[in-house]
C-alpha positions in Angstrom: 29.5 -31.9 -11.8 26.3 -31.9 -13.9 25.3 -28.5 -12.5 28.8 -27.1 -13.3 28.6 -28.4 -16.9 25.2 -26.9 -17.4 26.3 -23.5 -16.0 29.4 -23.5 -18.2 27.3 -24.4 -21.3 24.9 -21.6 -20.6 27.6 -19.0 -20.2 29.5 -20.2 -23.3 26.2 -20.2 -25.3 25.4 -16.6 -24.3 29.0 -15.5 -25.2 28.9 -17.2 -28.6 25.5 -15.7 -29.4 26.6 -12.2 -28.2 29.6 -12.6 -30.5 27.4 -13.2 -33.5 27.9 -17.0 -33.6 25.5 -19.9 -33.7 24.9 -22.4 -30.9 23.9 -25.9 -31.9 21.7 -27.6 -29.3 21.2 -31.3 -29.4 17.9 -31.4 -27.6 17.2 -35.0 -28.6 20.4 -36.1 -26.9 19.7 -34.0 -23.7 16.9 -36.4 -22.7 19.6 -39.2 -22.2 17.5 -41.8 -23.9 19.2 -45.2 -23.4 19.4 -46.0 -27.1 21.4 -42.9 -27.8 24.2 -43.8 -25.4 26.6 -46.8 -24.9 26.2 -48.9 -21.8 28.5 -46.5 -19.9 25.9 -43.7 -20.2 28.6 -41.3 -21.4 29.6 -42.1 -24.9 27.2 -41.9 -27.8 26.0 -45.1 -29.6 26.1 -45.3 -33.4 22.5 -43.9 -33.5 23.4 -41.1 -31.0 26.5 -40.2 -33.1 24.3 -40.0 -36.2 21.9 -37.6 -34.3 24.8 -35.5 -33.1 26.3 -35.3 -36.6 23.0 -34.3 -38.2 22.7 -31.6 -35.6 26.1 -30.3 -36.5 25.3 -30.4 -40.2 22.1 -28.4 -39.5 24.0 -25.8 -37.5 26.6 -25.4 -40.2 23.9 -25.0 -42.8 22.2 -22.3 -40.7 25.5 -20.5 -40.2 26.2 -20.5 -43.9 22.8 -19.2 -44.7 23.3 -16.4 -42.2 26.9 -15.7 -43.3 28.1 -16.3 -39.7 31.8 -17.1 -39.0 33.4 -15.8 -42.2 36.7 -14.1 -42.3 36.5 -10.3 -41.9 37.1 -8.6 -45.0 
């Protein structure tokens, strides 16, 4: 399952980049540090959610600076 998820993420990332979009990587969360996840090892803890949201905010900021994702016109 993990291998399939990684392959799908890689394909989607390439497609989005090729389409002129921005891909947000959450490298800190990829290491699966115990403090970033709940006991189930799947769901993010409060700290992990903060890291995830900060990564999204950074990606949105980068997209706005580059003018990516706007309506054609």
